[in-house]
Phi, psi and omega in degrees: 000142171270146178226129174203166179236150176222159180214136177200179178243123175273128191281037175219155182293163185295323182293322177293317178304315183291319174301325177292315182298325178300328175298334181293342181258003174275117187306322185272358185251331191302320184298327178287343177265313186235091187299342176286351174269102185284327181206155177209140179224128175286118180276317180202155177207139171233176182299331183248359183209142174223143176249124184240132170262118183237158167242118180254153174244129175215133182053039179076001178248145177264140184229130172279135181218141173247125179245134169257121184249122178242133184241147171228079187293136006256017192266331190205159174212142183223129172256123183224143172270109190277328192219173174013159179309126185239094180062227181277001187255144176276140174306143182094348174299143177205162168232121180243128179242143171243140182240133178223129175293129177222164177302128176091004176148221184231124175283128180244116178259119186245135174236132187235133166224113187207151174224138182248126180301129173078011179245130179300137183313318187293340178267341191300314182298318180294320180292311181297320177297318178297313180299319177295320175297321180293321178297313176302319177296320177295317180301312183293321174301318178295315183295325180288335181258355179227139177273131175256119182259000000 
């Protein structure tokens, strides 16, 4: 598994960020935010945790993936691959974010531990960072074109 940390500022206040993050668990909305999510089905949900079964497309292939998303509002969110090989990811892979309100938006401290099946270890950090940057870009594009109330 590769492990790294990143830190940046998301250019929206934390309350807007959380309303936006809530859209990610709506089965009928996720594809408009992230086109690589071909399908999503909510498996279970509690106030602080949701389990999502998704079908992702990467490099022209479709992958079934189950994510467990745990929230500690308004401070943190963790996306985790909980079980058995899930598409391109190894179980135990996760992305954990901590959120702090700062001037100009929300500081996001990200910790990633992830392994991608079939990818040499020395390339994994580069690939995961690129994928996360692409996801951030999709998030920002959606926020710029949609008003979040």
